mmCIF file of the N, C-alpha and C atoms, coordinates in Angstrom:
data_MODEL
# 
_entry.id   MODEL 
# 
loop_
_atom_site.group_PDB 
_atom_site.id 
_atom_site.type_symbol 
_atom_site.label_atom_id 
_atom_site.label_alt_id 
_atom_site.label_comp_id 
_atom_site.label_asym_id 
_atom_site.label_entity_id 
_atom_site.label_seq_id 
_atom_site.pdbx_PDB_ins_code 
_atom_site.Cartn_x 
_atom_site.Cartn_y 
_atom_site.Cartn_z 
_atom_site.occupancy 
_atom_site.B_iso_or_equiv 
_atom_site.pdbx_formal_charge 
_atom_site.auth_seq_id 
_atom_site.auth_comp_id 
_atom_site.auth_asym_id 
_atom_site.auth_atom_id 
_atom_site.pdbx_PDB_model_num 
ATOM 1   N N  . MET A 1 1  ? 2.366   -18.299 7.580   1.00 0.00 ? 1  MET A N  1 
ATOM 2   C CA . MET A 1 1  ? 1.678   -17.726 6.826   1.00 0.00 ? 1  MET A CA 1 
ATOM 3   C C  . MET A 1 1  ? 0.753   -16.824 7.580   1.00 0.00 ? 1  MET A C  1 
ATOM 4   N N  . LEU A 1 2  ? -0.012  -16.805 8.872   1.00 0.00 ? 2  LEU A N  1 
ATOM 5   C CA . LEU A 1 2  ? -0.501  -16.161 9.562   1.00 0.00 ? 2  LEU A CA 1 
ATOM 6   C C  . LEU A 1 2  ? 0.665   -14.806 10.370  1.00 0.00 ? 2  LEU A C  1 
ATOM 7   N N  . ARG A 1 3  ? 1.756   -15.325 10.056  1.00 0.00 ? 3  ARG A N  1 
ATOM 8   C CA . ARG A 1 3  ? 2.824   -14.272 11.064  1.00 0.00 ? 3  ARG A CA 1 
ATOM 9   C C  . ARG A 1 3  ? 2.803   -13.002 9.861   1.00 0.00 ? 3  ARG A C  1 
ATOM 10  N N  . ARG A 1 4  ? 2.781   -13.784 8.340   1.00 0.00 ? 4  ARG A N  1 
ATOM 11  C CA . ARG A 1 4  ? 3.174   -13.058 7.527   1.00 0.00 ? 4  ARG A CA 1 
ATOM 12  C C  . ARG A 1 4  ? 1.881   -12.219 6.964   1.00 0.00 ? 4  ARG A C  1 
ATOM 13  N N  . LEU A 1 5  ? 0.563   -12.541 7.666   1.00 0.00 ? 5  LEU A N  1 
ATOM 14  C CA . LEU A 1 5  ? -0.515  -12.139 7.238   1.00 0.00 ? 5  LEU A CA 1 
ATOM 15  C C  . LEU A 1 5  ? -1.039  -10.829 8.431   1.00 0.00 ? 5  LEU A C  1 
ATOM 16  N N  . ARG A 1 6  ? -0.390  -11.194 9.484   1.00 0.00 ? 6  ARG A N  1 
ATOM 17  C CA . ARG A 1 6  ? -0.385  -9.905  10.591  1.00 0.00 ? 6  ARG A CA 1 
ATOM 18  C C  . ARG A 1 6  ? 1.047   -8.893  9.952   1.00 0.00 ? 6  ARG A C  1 
ATOM 19  N N  . GLN A 1 7  ? 1.900   -9.259  9.628   1.00 0.00 ? 7  GLN A N  1 
ATOM 20  C CA . GLN A 1 7  ? 2.866   -8.106  9.130   1.00 0.00 ? 7  GLN A CA 1 
ATOM 21  C C  . GLN A 1 7  ? 2.453   -7.330  8.248   1.00 0.00 ? 7  GLN A C  1 
ATOM 22  N N  . ILE A 1 8  ? 1.678   -7.724  7.637   1.00 0.00 ? 8  ILE A N  1 
ATOM 23  C CA . ILE A 1 8  ? 0.875   -7.010  6.228   1.00 0.00 ? 8  ILE A CA 1 
ATOM 24  C C  . ILE A 1 8  ? 0.170   -6.140  6.814   1.00 0.00 ? 8  ILE A C  1 
ATOM 25  N N  . LYS A 1 9  ? -0.661  -6.276  8.216   1.00 0.00 ? 9  LYS A N  1 
ATOM 26  C CA . LYS A 1 9  ? -1.506  -5.761  8.664   1.00 0.00 ? 9  LYS A CA 1 
ATOM 27  C C  . LYS A 1 9  ? -0.901  -4.720  9.164   1.00 0.00 ? 9  LYS A C  1 
ATOM 28  N N  . GLU A 1 10 ? -0.103  -4.944  9.913   1.00 0.00 ? 10 GLU A N  1 
ATOM 29  C CA . GLU A 1 10 ? 0.552   -3.952  10.780  1.00 0.00 ? 10 GLU A CA 1 
ATOM 30  C C  . GLU A 1 10 ? 1.908   -2.871  9.799   1.00 0.00 ? 10 GLU A C  1 
ATOM 31  N N  . ASP A 1 11 ? 2.602   -3.717  9.203   1.00 0.00 ? 11 ASP A N  1 
ATOM 32  C CA . ASP A 1 11 ? 3.476   -2.834  8.215   1.00 0.00 ? 11 ASP A CA 1 
ATOM 33  C C  . ASP A 1 11 ? 3.750   -3.243  7.234   1.00 0.00 ? 11 ASP A C  1 
ATOM 34  N N  . PRO A 1 12 ? 2.614   -3.058  5.960   1.00 0.00 ? 12 PRO A N  1 
ATOM 35  C CA . PRO A 1 12 ? 3.144   -3.753  4.636   1.00 0.00 ? 12 PRO A CA 1 
ATOM 36  C C  . PRO A 1 12 ? 4.697   -3.573  4.360   1.00 0.00 ? 12 PRO A C  1 
ATOM 37  N N  . PHE A 1 13 ? 5.182   -2.679  4.639   1.00 0.00 ? 13 PHE A N  1 
ATOM 38  C CA . PHE A 1 13 ? 6.213   -2.227  4.369   1.00 0.00 ? 13 PHE A CA 1 
ATOM 39  C C  . PHE A 1 13 ? 7.447   -3.225  4.697   1.00 0.00 ? 13 PHE A C  1 
ATOM 40  N N  . GLN A 1 14 ? 7.019   -4.089  5.914   1.00 0.00 ? 14 GLN A N  1 
ATOM 41  C CA . GLN A 1 14 ? 7.747   -4.800  6.095   1.00 0.00 ? 14 GLN A CA 1 
ATOM 42  C C  . GLN A 1 14 ? 8.382   -6.047  5.116   1.00 0.00 ? 14 GLN A C  1 
ATOM 43  N N  . ILE A 1 15 ? 7.395   -6.217  4.267   1.00 0.00 ? 15 ILE A N  1 
ATOM 44  C CA . ILE A 1 15 ? 7.459   -7.192  3.420   1.00 0.00 ? 15 ILE A CA 1 
ATOM 45  C C  . ILE A 1 15 ? 7.809   -6.429  1.961   1.00 0.00 ? 15 ILE A C  1 
ATOM 46  N N  . LEU A 1 16 ? 6.617   -5.291  1.718   1.00 0.00 ? 16 LEU A N  1 
ATOM 47  C CA . LEU A 1 16 ? 6.886   -4.689  0.409   1.00 0.00 ? 16 LEU A CA 1 
ATOM 48  C C  . LEU A 1 16 ? 7.724   -3.691  0.245   1.00 0.00 ? 16 LEU A C  1 
ATOM 49  N N  . GLN A 1 17 ? 8.590   -3.602  -0.871  1.00 0.00 ? 17 GLN A N  1 
ATOM 50  C CA . GLN A 1 17 ? 9.821   -2.456  -0.777  1.00 0.00 ? 17 GLN A CA 1 
ATOM 51  C C  . GLN A 1 17 ? 9.343   -1.259  -1.696  1.00 0.00 ? 17 GLN A C  1 
ATOM 52  N N  . PRO A 1 18 ? 9.416   -0.039  -1.100  1.00 0.00 ? 18 PRO A N  1 
ATOM 53  C CA . PRO A 1 18 ? 8.870   1.106   -2.126  1.00 0.00 ? 18 PRO A CA 1 
ATOM 54  C C  . PRO A 1 18 ? 9.895   1.372   -3.058  1.00 0.00 ? 18 PRO A C  1 
ATOM 55  N N  . THR A 1 19 ? 11.205  1.289   -2.769  1.00 0.00 ? 19 THR A N  1 
ATOM 56  C CA . THR A 1 19 ? 11.994  1.080   -4.071  1.00 0.00 ? 19 THR A CA 1 
ATOM 57  C C  . THR A 1 19 ? 11.820  0.595   -5.245  1.00 0.00 ? 19 THR A C  1 
ATOM 58  N N  . VAL A 1 20 ? 11.288  -0.821  -4.932  1.00 0.00 ? 20 VAL A N  1 
ATOM 59  C CA . VAL A 1 20 ? 11.105  -1.649  -5.815  1.00 0.00 ? 20 VAL A CA 1 
ATOM 60  C C  . VAL A 1 20 ? 9.972   -1.328  -6.589  1.00 0.00 ? 20 VAL A C  1 
ATOM 61  N N  . ILE A 1 21 ? 8.710   -1.057  -5.971  1.00 0.00 ? 21 ILE A N  1 
ATOM 62  C CA . ILE A 1 21 ? 7.748   -0.593  -6.365  1.00 0.00 ? 21 ILE A CA 1 
ATOM 63  C C  . ILE A 1 21 ? 7.878   0.562   -7.448  1.00 0.00 ? 21 ILE A C  1 
ATOM 64  N N  . GLU A 1 22 ? 8.520   1.460   -6.675  1.00 0.00 ? 22 GLU A N  1 
ATOM 65  C CA . GLU A 1 22 ? 8.781   2.928   -7.784  1.00 0.00 ? 22 GLU A CA 1 
ATOM 66  C C  . GLU A 1 22 ? 9.831   2.476   -8.705  1.00 0.00 ? 22 GLU A C  1 
ATOM 67  N N  . SER A 1 23 ? 10.266  2.019   -8.614  1.00 0.00 ? 23 SER A N  1 
ATOM 68  C CA . SER A 1 23 ? 11.214  1.183   -9.522  1.00 0.00 ? 23 SER A CA 1 
ATOM 69  C C  . SER A 1 23 ? 10.276  0.769   -10.858 1.00 0.00 ? 23 SER A C  1 
ATOM 70  N N  . ILE A 1 24 ? 9.675   -0.294  -10.782 1.00 0.00 ? 24 ILE A N  1 
ATOM 71  C CA . ILE A 1 24 ? 8.885   -0.853  -11.763 1.00 0.00 ? 24 ILE A CA 1 
ATOM 72  C C  . ILE A 1 24 ? 7.726   0.235   -12.108 1.00 0.00 ? 24 ILE A C  1 
ATOM 73  N N  . CYS A 1 25 ? 7.239   0.736   -11.729 1.00 0.00 ? 25 CYS A N  1 
ATOM 74  C CA . CYS A 1 25 ? 6.607   2.096   -11.971 1.00 0.00 ? 25 CYS A CA 1 
ATOM 75  C C  . CYS A 1 25 ? 7.712   3.022   -13.206 1.00 0.00 ? 25 CYS A C  1 
ATOM 76  N N  . ASP A 1 26 ? 8.568   3.095   -12.889 1.00 0.00 ? 26 ASP A N  1 
ATOM 77  C CA . ASP A 1 26 ? 9.485   3.695   -13.755 1.00 0.00 ? 26 ASP A CA 1 
ATOM 78  C C  . ASP A 1 26 ? 9.898   3.193   -14.944 1.00 0.00 ? 26 ASP A C  1 
ATOM 79  N N  . GLU A 1 27 ? 9.946   1.982   -14.954 1.00 0.00 ? 27 GLU A N  1 
ATOM 80  C CA . GLU A 1 27 ? 10.174  1.258   -15.782 1.00 0.00 ? 27 GLU A CA 1 
ATOM 81  C C  . GLU A 1 27 ? 9.233   1.040   -16.865 1.00 0.00 ? 27 GLU A C  1 
ATOM 82  N N  . LEU A 1 28 ? 7.605   1.231   -16.326 1.00 0.00 ? 28 LEU A N  1 
ATOM 83  C CA . LEU A 1 28 ? 6.565   1.239   -17.277 1.00 0.00 ? 28 LEU A CA 1 
ATOM 84  C C  . LEU A 1 28 ? 6.391   2.162   -17.778 1.00 0.00 ? 28 LEU A C  1 
ATOM 85  N N  . ASP A 1 29 ? 7.067   3.468   -17.583 1.00 0.00 ? 29 ASP A N  1 
ATOM 86  C CA . ASP A 1 29 ? 7.162   4.978   -17.673 1.00 0.00 ? 29 ASP A CA 1 
ATOM 87  C C  . ASP A 1 29 ? 5.519   5.459   -17.120 1.00 0.00 ? 29 ASP A C  1 
ATOM 88  N N  . TYR A 1 30 ? 5.262   5.034   -15.974 1.00 0.00 ? 30 TYR A N  1 
ATOM 89  C CA . TYR A 1 30 ? 4.378   5.222   -15.288 1.00 0.00 ? 30 TYR A CA 1 
ATOM 90  C C  . TYR A 1 30 ? 4.383   6.768   -14.488 1.00 0.00 ? 30 TYR A C  1 
ATOM 91  N N  . ASP A 1 31 ? 3.622   7.921   -14.956 1.00 0.00 ? 31 ASP A N  1 
ATOM 92  C CA . ASP A 1 31 ? 4.383   9.476   -14.079 1.00 0.00 ? 31 ASP A CA 1 
ATOM 93  C C  . ASP A 1 31 ? 2.829   9.394   -13.159 1.00 0.00 ? 31 ASP A C  1 
ATOM 94  N N  . TRP A 1 32 ? 3.323   10.001  -12.048 1.00 0.00 ? 32 TRP A N  1 
ATOM 95  C CA . TRP A 1 32 ? 2.437   10.027  -10.616 1.00 0.00 ? 32 TRP A CA 1 
ATOM 96  C C  . TRP A 1 32 ? 2.765   11.231  -10.267 1.00 0.00 ? 32 TRP A C  1 
ATOM 97  N N  . ARG A 1 33 ? 2.043   12.191  -9.388  1.00 0.00 ? 33 ARG A N  1 
ATOM 98  C CA . ARG A 1 33 ? 2.219   13.057  -8.767  1.00 0.00 ? 33 ARG A CA 1 
ATOM 99  C C  . ARG A 1 33 ? 2.518   13.074  -7.782  1.00 0.00 ? 33 ARG A C  1 
ATOM 100 N N  . SER A 1 34 ? 2.901   14.213  -7.125  1.00 0.00 ? 34 SER A N  1 
ATOM 101 C CA . SER A 1 34 ? 3.283   13.756  -5.353  1.00 0.00 ? 34 SER A CA 1 
ATOM 102 C C  . SER A 1 34 ? 2.522   14.186  -4.569  1.00 0.00 ? 34 SER A C  1 
ATOM 103 N N  . GLY A 1 35 ? 2.411   13.658  -3.513  1.00 0.00 ? 35 GLY A N  1 
ATOM 104 C CA . GLY A 1 35 ? 0.974   13.594  -2.413  1.00 0.00 ? 35 GLY A CA 1 
ATOM 105 C C  . GLY A 1 35 ? 1.256   12.303  -2.035  1.00 0.00 ? 35 GLY A C  1 
ATOM 106 N N  . PRO A 1 36 ? 0.465   12.496  -0.848  1.00 0.00 ? 36 PRO A N  1 
ATOM 107 C CA . PRO A 1 36 ? 0.144   10.863  0.200   1.00 0.00 ? 36 PRO A CA 1 
ATOM 108 C C  . PRO A 1 36 ? 0.091   9.576   -0.284  1.00 0.00 ? 36 PRO A C  1 
ATOM 109 N N  . LEU A 1 37 ? -0.746  9.570   -1.701  1.00 0.00 ? 37 LEU A N  1 
ATOM 110 C CA . LEU A 1 37 ? -0.570  8.361   -2.204  1.00 0.00 ? 37 LEU A CA 1 
ATOM 111 C C  . LEU A 1 37 ? 0.718   8.318   -3.644  1.00 0.00 ? 37 LEU A C  1 
ATOM 112 N N  . ASP A 1 38 ? 1.347   8.298   -3.204  1.00 0.00 ? 38 ASP A N  1 
ATOM 113 C CA . ASP A 1 38 ? 2.563   7.376   -3.961  1.00 0.00 ? 38 ASP A CA 1 
ATOM 114 C C  . ASP A 1 38 ? 2.587   6.042   -4.521  1.00 0.00 ? 38 ASP A C  1 
ATOM 115 N N  . PRO A 1 39 ? 3.132   5.798   -5.795  1.00 0.00 ? 39 PRO A N  1 
ATOM 116 C CA . PRO A 1 39 ? 3.173   4.367   -6.124  1.00 0.00 ? 39 PRO A CA 1 
ATOM 117 C C  . PRO A 1 39 ? 3.191   2.820   -4.812  1.00 0.00 ? 39 PRO A C  1 
ATOM 118 N N  . ALA A 1 40 ? 3.871   3.318   -4.284  1.00 0.00 ? 40 ALA A N  1 
ATOM 119 C CA . ALA A 1 40 ? 4.080   2.381   -3.432  1.00 0.00 ? 40 ALA A CA 1 
ATOM 120 C C  . ALA A 1 40 ? 3.228   2.273   -2.150  1.00 0.00 ? 40 ALA A C  1 
ATOM 121 N N  . HIS A 1 41 ? 2.775   3.685   -1.500  1.00 0.00 ? 41 HIS A N  1 
ATOM 122 C CA . HIS A 1 41 ? 1.609   3.450   -0.394  1.00 0.00 ? 41 HIS A CA 1 
ATOM 123 C C  . HIS A 1 41 ? 0.288   3.099   -1.018  1.00 0.00 ? 41 HIS A C  1 
ATOM 124 N N  . THR A 1 42 ? 0.103   3.253   -2.443  1.00 0.00 ? 42 THR A N  1 
ATOM 125 C CA . THR A 1 42 ? -1.330  3.044   -2.987  1.00 0.00 ? 42 THR A CA 1 
ATOM 126 C C  . THR A 1 42 ? -1.083  1.580   -2.960  1.00 0.00 ? 42 THR A C  1 
ATOM 127 N N  . VAL A 1 43 ? -0.130  0.786   -3.627  1.00 0.00 ? 43 VAL A N  1 
ATOM 128 C CA . VAL A 1 43 ? 0.114   -0.787  -3.629  1.00 0.00 ? 43 VAL A CA 1 
ATOM 129 C C  . VAL A 1 43 ? -0.040  -1.011  -2.296  1.00 0.00 ? 43 VAL A C  1 
ATOM 130 N N  . ALA A 1 44 ? 0.866   -0.540  -1.093  1.00 0.00 ? 44 ALA A N  1 
ATOM 131 C CA . ALA A 1 44 ? 0.573   -1.015  0.406   1.00 0.00 ? 44 ALA A CA 1 
ATOM 132 C C  . ALA A 1 44 ? -0.834  -1.363  0.738   1.00 0.00 ? 44 ALA A C  1 
ATOM 133 N N  . LEU A 1 45 ? -1.639  -0.013  0.491   1.00 0.00 ? 45 LEU A N  1 
ATOM 134 C CA . LEU A 1 45 ? -2.809  -0.059  0.655   1.00 0.00 ? 45 LEU A CA 1 
ATOM 135 C C  . LEU A 1 45 ? -3.929  -0.749  0.156   1.00 0.00 ? 45 LEU A C  1 
ATOM 136 N N  . PHE A 1 46 ? -3.267  -1.205  -0.923  1.00 0.00 ? 46 PHE A N  1 
ATOM 137 C CA . PHE A 1 46 ? -4.236  -2.007  -1.354  1.00 0.00 ? 46 PHE A CA 1 
ATOM 138 C C  . PHE A 1 46 ? -4.621  -3.429  -0.947  1.00 0.00 ? 46 PHE A C  1 
ATOM 139 N N  . VAL A 1 47 ? -2.708  -3.970  -0.945  1.00 0.00 ? 47 VAL A N  1 
ATOM 140 C CA . VAL A 1 47 ? -2.694  -5.150  -0.077  1.00 0.00 ? 47 VAL A CA 1 
ATOM 141 C C  . VAL A 1 47 ? -3.594  -5.297  1.581   1.00 0.00 ? 47 VAL A C  1 
ATOM 142 N N  . GLN A 1 48 ? -2.935  -4.275  2.192   1.00 0.00 ? 48 GLN A N  1 
ATOM 143 C CA . GLN A 1 48 ? -3.767  -3.830  3.425   1.00 0.00 ? 48 GLN A CA 1 
ATOM 144 C C  . GLN A 1 48 ? -5.174  -4.107  3.342   1.00 0.00 ? 48 GLN A C  1 
ATOM 145 N N  . GLN A 1 49 ? -5.816  -3.672  2.204   1.00 0.00 ? 49 GLN A N  1 
ATOM 146 C CA . GLN A 1 49 ? -7.447  -3.953  2.373   1.00 0.00 ? 49 GLN A CA 1 
ATOM 147 C C  . GLN A 1 49 ? -8.002  -5.157  1.935   1.00 0.00 ? 49 GLN A C  1 
ATOM 148 N N  . ILE A 1 50 ? -6.842  -6.020  0.925   1.00 0.00 ? 50 ILE A N  1 
ATOM 149 C CA . ILE A 1 50 ? -7.453  -7.489  1.135   1.00 0.00 ? 50 ILE A CA 1 
ATOM 150 C C  . ILE A 1 50 ? -6.836  -8.092  2.242   1.00 0.00 ? 50 ILE A C  1 
ATOM 151 N N  . ALA A 1 51 ? -6.119  -7.944  2.978   1.00 0.00 ? 51 ALA A N  1 
ATOM 152 C CA . ALA A 1 51 ? -5.898  -8.421  4.013   1.00 0.00 ? 51 ALA A CA 1 
ATOM 153 C C  . ALA A 1 51 ? -6.724  -8.328  5.161   1.00 0.00 ? 51 ALA A C  1 
ATOM 154 N N  . GLU A 1 52 ? -7.140  -7.070  4.807   1.00 0.00 ? 52 GLU A N  1 
ATOM 155 C CA . GLU A 1 52 ? -8.432  -7.352  5.706   1.00 0.00 ? 52 GLU A CA 1 
ATOM 156 C C  . GLU A 1 52 ? -9.583  -7.362  5.786   1.00 0.00 ? 52 GLU A C  1 
ATOM 157 N N  . GLY A 1 53 ? -9.409  -8.389  4.385   1.00 0.00 ? 53 GLY A N  1 
ATOM 158 C CA . GLY A 1 53 ? -10.705 -9.364  4.332   1.00 0.00 ? 53 GLY A CA 1 
ATOM 159 C C  . GLY A 1 53 ? -11.721 -8.289  3.196   1.00 0.00 ? 53 GLY A C  1 
ATOM 160 N N  . ASN A 1 54 ? -10.950 -7.781  2.386   1.00 0.00 ? 54 ASN A N  1 
ATOM 161 C CA . ASN A 1 54 ? -11.615 -7.159  1.475   1.00 0.00 ? 54 ASN A CA 1 
ATOM 162 C C  . ASN A 1 54 ? -12.433 -6.073  1.816   1.00 0.00 ? 54 ASN A C  1 
ATOM 163 N N  . VAL A 1 55 ? -11.830 -5.436  2.603   1.00 0.00 ? 55 VAL A N  1 
ATOM 164 C CA . VAL A 1 55 ? -12.833 -3.912  3.123   1.00 0.00 ? 55 VAL A CA 1 
ATOM 165 C C  . VAL A 1 55 ? -13.421 -3.006  2.305   1.00 0.00 ? 55 VAL A C  1 
ATOM 166 N N  . PRO A 1 56 ? -14.064 -2.140  2.547   1.00 0.00 ? 56 PRO A N  1 
ATOM 167 C CA . PRO A 1 56 ? -14.610 -1.518  1.627   1.00 0.00 ? 56 PRO A CA 1 
ATOM 168 C C  . PRO A 1 56 ? -13.811 -0.361  1.363   1.00 0.00 ? 56 PRO A C  1 
ATOM 169 N N  . CYS A 1 57 ? -13.837 0.827   0.541   1.00 0.00 ? 57 CYS A N  1 
ATOM 170 C CA . CYS A 1 57 ? -12.762 1.693   0.249   1.00 0.00 ? 57 CYS A CA 1 
ATOM 171 C C  . CYS A 1 57 ? -13.350 2.534   1.391   1.00 0.00 ? 57 CYS A C  1 
ATOM 172 N N  . THR A 1 58 ? -13.911 2.591   1.825   1.00 0.00 ? 58 THR A N  1 
ATOM 173 C CA . THR A 1 58 ? -14.357 3.958   2.564   1.00 0.00 ? 58 THR A CA 1 
ATOM 174 C C  . THR A 1 58 ? -13.722 3.830   4.112   1.00 0.00 ? 58 THR A C  1 
ATOM 175 N N  . GLU A 1 59 ? -13.221 2.598   4.168   1.00 0.00 ? 59 GLU A N  1 
ATOM 176 C CA . GLU A 1 59 ? -12.563 1.705   5.416   1.00 0.00 ? 59 GLU A CA 1 
ATOM 177 C C  . GLU A 1 59 ? -10.846 1.775   5.110   1.00 0.00 ? 59 GLU A C  1 
ATOM 178 N N  . VAL A 1 60 ? -10.555 2.078   4.119   1.00 0.00 ? 60 VAL A N  1 
ATOM 179 C CA . VAL A 1 60 ? -8.950  1.964   3.841   1.00 0.00 ? 60 VAL A CA 1 
ATOM 180 C C  . VAL A 1 60 ? -8.462  3.035   4.362   1.00 0.00 ? 60 VAL A C  1 
ATOM 181 N N  . CYS A 1 61 ? -8.826  4.449   4.551   1.00 0.00 ? 61 CYS A N  1 
ATOM 182 C CA . CYS A 1 61 ? -8.563  5.539   4.951   1.00 0.00 ? 61 CYS A CA 1 
ATOM 183 C C  . CYS A 1 61 ? -8.213  5.324   6.484   1.00 0.00 ? 61 CYS A C  1 
ATOM 184 N N  . HIS A 1 62 ? -8.676  4.591   6.910   1.00 0.00 ? 62 HIS A N  1 
ATOM 185 C CA . HIS A 1 62 ? -8.385  4.452   8.443   1.00 0.00 ? 62 HIS A CA 1 
ATOM 186 C C  . HIS A 1 62 ? -7.241  3.340   8.376   1.00 0.00 ? 62 HIS A C  1 
ATOM 187 N N  . LEU A 1 63 ? -6.342  2.642   7.451   1.00 0.00 ? 63 LEU A N  1 
ATOM 188 C CA . LEU A 1 63 ? -5.919  1.637   7.690   1.00 0.00 ? 63 LEU A CA 1 
ATOM 189 C C  . LEU A 1 63 ? -4.196  2.607   7.436   1.00 0.00 ? 63 LEU A C  1 
ATOM 190 N N  . SER A 1 64 ? -4.256  3.479   6.838   1.00 0.00 ? 64 SER A N  1 
ATOM 191 C CA . SER A 1 64 ? -3.440  4.665   6.637   1.00 0.00 ? 64 SER A CA 1 
ATOM 192 C C  . SER A 1 64 ? -2.718  5.560   7.251   1.00 0.00 ? 64 SER A C  1 
ATOM 193 N N  . ASP A 1 65 ? -1.713  5.807   7.603   1.00 0.00 ? 65 ASP A N  1 
ATOM 194 C CA . ASP A 1 65 ? -1.037  6.655   8.373   1.00 0.00 ? 65 ASP A CA 1 
ATOM 195 C C  . ASP A 1 65 ? -0.578  8.029   7.816   1.00 0.00 ? 65 ASP A C  1 
ATOM 196 N N  . ARG A 1 66 ? -1.333  8.450   6.557   1.00 0.00 ? 66 ARG A N  1 
ATOM 197 C CA . ARG A 1 66 ? -1.606  9.276   6.009   1.00 0.00 ? 66 ARG A CA 1 
ATOM 198 C C  . ARG A 1 66 ? -3.084  9.927   5.598   1.00 0.00 ? 66 ARG A C  1 
ATOM 199 N N  . GLN A 1 67 ? -2.710  11.202  5.404   1.00 0.00 ? 67 GLN A N  1 
ATOM 200 C CA . GLN A 1 67 ? -4.576  11.939  5.386   1.00 0.00 ? 67 GLN A CA 1 
ATOM 201 C C  . GLN A 1 67 ? -4.863  12.181  3.832   1.00 0.00 ? 67 GLN A C  1 
ATOM 202 N N  . PHE A 1 68 ? -5.895  11.619  3.332   1.00 0.00 ? 68 PHE A N  1 
ATOM 203 C CA . PHE A 1 68 ? -6.123  11.597  1.983   1.00 0.00 ? 68 PHE A CA 1 
ATOM 204 C C  . PHE A 1 68 ? -7.530  11.488  1.950   1.00 0.00 ? 68 PHE A C  1 
ATOM 205 N N  . GLN A 1 69 ? -8.466  12.064  0.822   1.00 0.00 ? 69 GLN A N  1 
ATOM 206 C CA . GLN A 1 69 ? -9.641  11.533  0.593   1.00 0.00 ? 69 GLN A CA 1 
ATOM 207 C C  . GLN A 1 69 ? -10.183 11.731  -0.732  1.00 0.00 ? 69 GLN A C  1 
# 
């Protein structure tokens, strides 16, 4: 369990599959714009936010390797 938590904190895409997330969004007819926060990265950051102890949204930008505000 701790190993998985550590993996999520380090790189959530070791467990989450971006193609699966995008496929689900397609099935639900969810539209999104191109940008740094596509559905897969949004879900990954949310999972990391919770894994880090439910840190505030202002801290989430430090968890990402992408620039956004």
